[in-house]
MIFITOR-845901 format. One line per field, with one value per residue (C-alpha): residue number from 1; x, y, z; residue in one letter. Coordinates in steps of 0.5 Angstrom, whole numbers, plus 500, padded with zeros to 3 digits. Example, Ala and Ser with C-alpha at 12.3 -4.5 7.8 and 13.67 -1.06 7.14 Angstrom:
% MIFITOR-845901
resi: [1;2];
c1: [525;527];
c2: [491;498];
c3: [516;514];
resn: [a;s];
% end
This chain:
% MIFITOR-845901
resi: [1;2;3;4;5;6;7;8;9;10;11;12;13;14;15;16;17;18;19;20;21;22;23;24;25;26;27;28;29;30;31;32;33;34;35;36;37;38;39;40;41;42;43;44;45;46;47;48;49;50;51;52;53;54;55;56;57;58;59;60;61;62;63;64;65;66;67;68;69;70;71;72;73;74;75;76;77;78;79;80;81;82;83;84;85;86;87;88;89;90;91;92;93;94;95;96;97;98;99;100;101;102;103;104;105;106;107;108;109;110;111;112;113;114;115;116;117;118;119;120;121;122;123;124;125;126;127;128;129;130;131;132;133;134;135;136;137;138;139;140;141;142;143;144;145;146;147;148;149;150;151;152;153;154;155;156;157;158;159;160;161;162;163;164;165;166;167;168;169;170;171;172;173;174;175;176;177;178;179;180;181;182;183;184;185;186;187;188;189;190;191;192;193;194;195;196;197;198;199;200;201;202;203;204;205;206;207;208;209;210;211;212;213;214;215;216;217;218;219;220;221;222;223;224;225;226;227;228;229;230;231;232;233;234;235;236;237;238;239;240;241;242;243;244;245;246;247;248;249;250;251;252;253;254;255;256;257;258;259;260;261;262;263;264;265;266;267;268;269;270;271;272;273;274;275;276;277;278;279;280;281;282;283;284;285;286;287;288;289;290;291;292;293;294;295;296;297;298;299;300;301;302;303;304;305;306;307;308;309;310;311;312;313;314;315;316;317;318;319;320;321;322;323;324;325;326;327;328;329;330;331;332;333;334;335;336;337;338;339;340;341;342;343;344;345;346;347;348;349;350;351;352;353;354;355;356;357;358;359;360;361;362;363;364;365;366;367;368;369;370;371;372;373;374;375;376;377;378;379;380;381;382;383;384;385;386;387;388;389;390;391;392;393;394;395;396;397;398;399;400;401;402;403;404;405;406;407;408;409;410;411;412;413;414;415;416;417;418;419;420;421;422;423;424;425;426;427;428;429;430;431;432;433;434;435];
c1: [617;612;610;612;619;620;618;622;628;628;628;635;638;637;639;640;634;631;632;639;637;631;633;637;640;645;653;655;662;659;654;659;664;658;656;663;663;656;657;662;659;653;658;661;654;652;658;658;650;651;657;656;659;657;661;668;668;669;675;672;669;675;680;675;676;683;685;680;684;691;689;687;694;693;697;692;692;688;686;683;679;680;678;677;680;683;686;688;688;692;690;696;693;692;686;682;682;675;674;668;665;662;659;661;657;651;646;644;637;636;634;628;627;628;634;638;644;641;645;645;650;649;653;653;652;651;651;645;645;643;642;647;644;646;639;641;644;651;653;651;655;661;661;658;664;669;665;667;673;675;672;676;682;681;682;688;692;687;683;685;686;686;681;680;676;674;671;668;667;661;656;651;654;659;659;658;655;659;665;668;667;666;667;669;674;677;678;681;686;688;684;684;691;695;690;684;680;676;670;667;661;657;651;645;641;633;627;623;624;624;630;632;631;635;634;638;636;641;642;640;638;638;637;642;643;643;643;641;640;636;637;631;634;628;628;626;621;616;611;605;607;609;609;614;619;619;617;622;619;612;617;620;614;611;618;617;610;612;618;613;609;616;616;608;607;614;618;616;616;613;620;624;622;624;623;624;624;625;628;629;626;630;628;627;628;621;614;613;620;620;627;630;633;629;634;630;635;633;634;634;633;634;636;637;643;639;633;637;640;633;631;636;635;627;628;633;628;622;625;628;621;618;623;623;616;616;622;627;632;634;640;639;646;647;652;652;653;653;650;645;648;648;649;653;649;653;656;649;648;653;652;645;646;652;646;641;646;646;639;635;632;626;629;633;627;627;628;624;628;629;630;635;642;649;656;658;656;663;666;662;663;670;670;664;660;653;649;644;640;639;633;632;625;623;618;612;612;610;616;611;609;616;620;624;631;633;627;628;625;629;630;634;633;640;638;640;647;647;644;649;655;653;651;657;661;658;659;666;668;664;668;675;673;674;674];
c2: [897;891;890;882;884;889;883;879;884;886;878;877;883;882;875;868;863;860;853;854;851;848;841;836;832;837;835;840;840;843;847;850;852;854;859;861;864;867;874;874;870;875;880;878;876;883;886;882;883;891;891;886;885;880;875;876;882;880;883;886;880;875;880;880;872;872;876;872;864;869;870;863;862;858;859;862;862;868;870;863;864;871;873;865;864;857;856;848;847;840;838;835;827;824;823;824;829;833;841;845;850;857;862;869;873;877;878;885;885;892;890;891;888;895;892;897;893;893;893;900;899;899;898;896;888;886;894;895;900;895;893;889;885;878;876;868;868;867;873;867;862;866;867;860;857;862;860;853;854;859;853;848;852;851;845;843;840;834;835;829;830;836;841;846;852;854;861;861;867;867;861;865;865;868;876;874;868;862;864;858;861;859;852;849;855;853;846;848;852;846;847;840;838;838;837;832;831;824;829;835;839;845;848;853;858;856;860;854;851;854;856;850;845;842;839;834;827;822;822;828;835;840;841;842;850;852;859;860;866;866;871;872;876;879;886;893;897;903;900;902;897;891;887;891;887;881;883;879;881;877;871;871;871;865;861;863;860;854;851;852;846;843;842;840;836;833;831;827;830;825;821;827;834;840;847;852;859;866;872;877;880;885;888;895;902;906;905;906;902;894;893;888;884;881;877;872;870;865;858;850;846;838;833;828;829;826;829;835;834;832;839;844;840;841;848;849;845;849;856;855;852;858;862;860;860;867;869;870;866;864;862;858;858;854;854;849;853;847;840;837;836;829;828;821;816;812;819;822;816;817;825;825;822;828;833;830;830;837;839;833;827;831;837;833;833;830;835;834;835;843;846;851;849;850;849;846;839;842;839;834;830;830;827;825;830;833;839;841;845;850;853;860;864;865;861;863;865;860;858;858;865;867;872;866;866;872;876;884;881;876;876;871;869;870;864;860;862;858;852;852;853;847;844;844;843;836;834;835;832;826;825;826;822;828;824];
c3: [499;500;507;506;504;510;514;511;511;518;521;516;518;526;527;524;523;528;523;525;533;531;530;534;529;526;529;534;531;524;527;532;526;521;526;528;520;520;521;516;511;512;511;504;501;503;500;493;493;493;488;483;477;470;467;465;469;477;478;485;487;485;489;496;495;493;499;504;502;502;510;510;509;502;495;491;483;480;473;470;465;466;473;476;483;485;492;495;503;504;510;516;514;507;504;499;494;493;489;492;487;487;481;481;476;476;471;467;471;475;482;485;492;497;501;504;500;494;487;483;478;471;466;458;456;448;447;452;457;464;471;474;479;483;481;481;488;485;491;496;493;494;500;503;500;503;510;508;507;513;516;514;514;521;522;517;522;523;516;512;504;500;498;492;492;485;484;477;473;467;469;467;459;455;454;447;444;442;446;451;458;465;467;461;460;466;465;457;462;466;472;474;470;477;482;479;485;485;487;486;489;488;491;489;492;490;492;489;497;503;507;512;505;501;495;490;486;483;475;471;475;471;463;458;456;448;446;439;434;428;423;418;412;407;402;405;402;405;410;406;400;403;397;395;398;403;410;415;421;419;416;423;427;423;425;432;432;428;433;439;434;434;441;441;436;434;440;445;451;456;454;455;457;453;452;446;448;445;448;444;437;434;428;425;426;425;424;417;413;413;415;411;418;424;429;434;440;445;449;448;454;454;458;452;447;441;443;443;436;433;435;433;426;426;428;423;417;420;419;413;410;412;410;403;402;403;399;405;407;415;419;425;429;437;441;447;453;458;458;462;470;472;479;480;482;487;489;490;494;499;500;502;508;509;507;513;518;516;516;518;515;513;511;505;499;492;487;480;474;473;466;468;466;470;467;473;468;466;471;473;466;468;476;478;482;486;486;490;492;499;499;499;501;508;512;512;504;499;495;490;490;491;486;483;481;476;477;479;485;488;496;498;506;510;513;507;508;515;511;506;510;514;508;504;510;512;505;505;512;511;504;506;513;518;525];
resn: [m;r;p;n;l;l;a;l;l;t;a;s;l;l;a;a;p;a;f;a;q;s;t;q;q;i;p;p;d;t;t;a;a;a;q;a;v;q;k;d;v;v;a;w;r;r;d;i;h;q;h;p;e;l;g;n;n;e;v;r;t;a;k;l;v;a;d;q;l;r;r;l;g;l;q;v;k;t;g;i;a;h;t;g;v;v;a;v;l;k;g;g;k;p;g;p;r;i;a;l;r;a;d;m;d;a;l;p;v;t;e;q;t;g;l;p;f;a;s;k;v;r;t;t;y;r;g;q;d;v;g;v;m;h;a;c;g;h;d;a;h;v;a;i;l;l;g;v;a;t;a;l;a;a;q;k;a;t;l;p;g;e;v;m;f;v;f;q;p;s;e;e;g;p;p;n;a;g;e;n;f;g;a;k;l;m;l;d;e;g;v;f;r;d;f;k;p;d;a;v;f;g;l;h;v;w;a;g;l;p;v;g;q;v;g;v;r;s;g;p;m;l;a;a;a;d;e;w;s;l;t;v;r;g;a;q;t;h;g;s;r;p;w;d;g;v;d;p;i;t;v;a;a;q;i;l;l;g;t;q;s;v;i;a;r;q;v;n;v;a;a;s;p;a;v;l;t;a;g;q;f;n;a;g;v;r;f;n;i;i;p;d;e;a;k;l;v;g;t;l;r;t;f;d;a;a;q;r;e;d;i;i;a;r;f;r;r;t;a;e;d;f;a;h;a;s;g;a;t;a;k;l;d;v;a;a;n;a;p;a;t;v;n;d;p;a;l;t;t;r;v;r;p;s;l;q;r;a;v;g;e;a;n;v;v;e;m;p;l;q;t;v;a;e;d;f;a;q;f;a;n;v;v;p;g;v;y;f;f;v;g;s;t;a;k;g;t;d;p;a;k;a;p;i;n;h;s;p;q;f;l;l;d;e;g;a;l;d;v;g;v;r;s;m;l;q;v;a;l;d;y;l;g;a;k];
% end
């Protein structure tokens, strides 16, 4: 383990962060409520981190969540969108309805943090043997929301309104491309049918911010995410005689380079950012055989719906034209995994002071556009929503150099758990009008 990781681990294991005691702008009641659940939140997070589960397979995690919600006296629904868990807390006073959401799934990543509770789990993902890790911080999201639920349940008698706790599976995408999944599947199965909230809130721990800071912005915040698959068909032949066949690997490589020209030369990225990335290139089984098929899989990130359609059309035309020139064929399939996450402007204006009360005005920062995506957008397209980031990189470490979310070395400072509980708790209490 690297020395700086040892230092971070020691700090997180020994104590809650000094930040929790350093600001005098935090309301004592919210601080006390967060501190009262902190020990449990840390324990839940470590347990979930050590036992990660991929999307739609969060069976153990869902049971942990449901058991805790039942201990709070809540009526719990399970099995929504495969493994989703939902519970509603009815306060003792009339008031608005809100939904608070956390995602539960891990990633097909082999952990390299060296933590004593690091994941050793392996499984099969899309036909490949993979490690499984909470490399995006969803373990923290679940623990934070359980902490918020515990704190709010303790105030049930005096709490105005109602709160739905939504523990969502498969945020990272479906096991098979093109399937309905996650937030959209929960909505399709009626999660908001009988309980339609006035607002929905979510958070994400973020290595790009130091622990103690919270980031938010009004309007577009996170990109739309499409998963694309390109299949190039050629004609198999001996590797020593390429002229006897059609090489799909060469054609696929030409298409891949051509797509970068689409972004760099054909799309106005000054008006709205766009990213087109290939994450897989699969072809062939032997060194001296040119295969008959090559397959590329990747992602498209956009913030504007019209621009998205334009890029997909240009991508398809580029692929088909390159293939036609070489006597091959190309077929592009695009699956929309998530729309852009857009924070409701009026709701963001209302939420920002709550975040400032939770962590101090100087610690609430304006987030730039992020090309990562979140299917929280599905909920926020049904009711007004606000999504915010909670810094997770230890103080003393440059967030710009810290392993980012989805890295096998992603290392969350557990001080982020306290900040997350306080922030979400303050947002909920202020919106509900609790005194």
